[in-house]
C-alpha positions in Angstrom: -11.8 1.8 -5.7 -9.5 2.2 -2.7 -6.9 -0.6 -2.4 -4.2 -1.4 0.2 -1.3 -3.2 -1.3 1.3 -4.9 1.0 4.6 -5.5 -0.7 4.2 -2.7 -3.1 8.0 -2.2 -3.7 8.7 -5.9 -4.6 8.8 -7.5 -8.0 5.2 -8.7 -8.1 3.9 -5.8 -5.9 5.3 -3.1 -8.2 3.6 -4.8 -11.2 0.3 -5.0 -9.3 0.7 -1.3 -8.2 1.3 -0.2 -11.8 -1.8 -2.1 -12.9 -3.9 -0.6 -10.1 -2.8 2.9 -11.0 -3.4 2.3 -14.7 -7.0 1.3 -13.8 -7.5 4.5 -11.8 -7.6 3.1 -8.3 -6.5 5.0 -5.2 -3.7 2.9 -3.6 -2.2 2.8 -0.1 1.1 1.1 -0.9 2.7 -0.6 2.0 6.4 -1.7 2.1 9.3 -2.1 4.5 11.1 0.6 2.5 8.4 3.1 1.2 11.0 5.2 -0.6 11.3 2.3 -3.1 7.6 2.6 -4.0 7.0 4.2 -7.4 5.6 7.7 -7.2 2.1 8.2 -8.6 -0.5 10.9 -7.9 -3.0 8.4 -6.6 -0.6 6.4 -4.4 0.1 7.0 -0.7 3.2 5.2 0.4 3.3 3.8 4.0 6.0 1.9 5.9 5.3 -1.4 7.6 7.2 -4.7 8.1 5.1 -7.8 7.3 7.0 -9.7 10.0 5.7 -7.3 12.6 2.1 -8.4 13.0 1.3 -5.9 15.8 2.4 -3.1 13.5 0.3 -4.4 10.6 -2.7 -4.7 12.9 -2.4 -1.1 13.8 -2.0 0.0 10.2 -4.9 -2.0 9.0 -7.2 -0.6 11.7 -6.2 2.9 10.7 -6.7 2.1 7.0 -10.2 0.6 7.7 -11.3 3.7 9.6 -9.8 6.2 7.1 -11.3 4.3 4.1 -14.7 4.0 5.7 -14.8 0.2 6.2 
């Protein structure tokens, strides 16, 4: 499954990310500071600020088109 995870570098987000990876999912991990996202083969780190709704709208539109939604 392809999953987009917002907040992937935070306490809860990093735990969720590890669980998704352990279950074999492809993850687009989104965080304000993508360099803090744990590196995994099936993880693509992207930068976005949840407080910037226009930026999130653009990112989600790109994700939907690239994931075939």
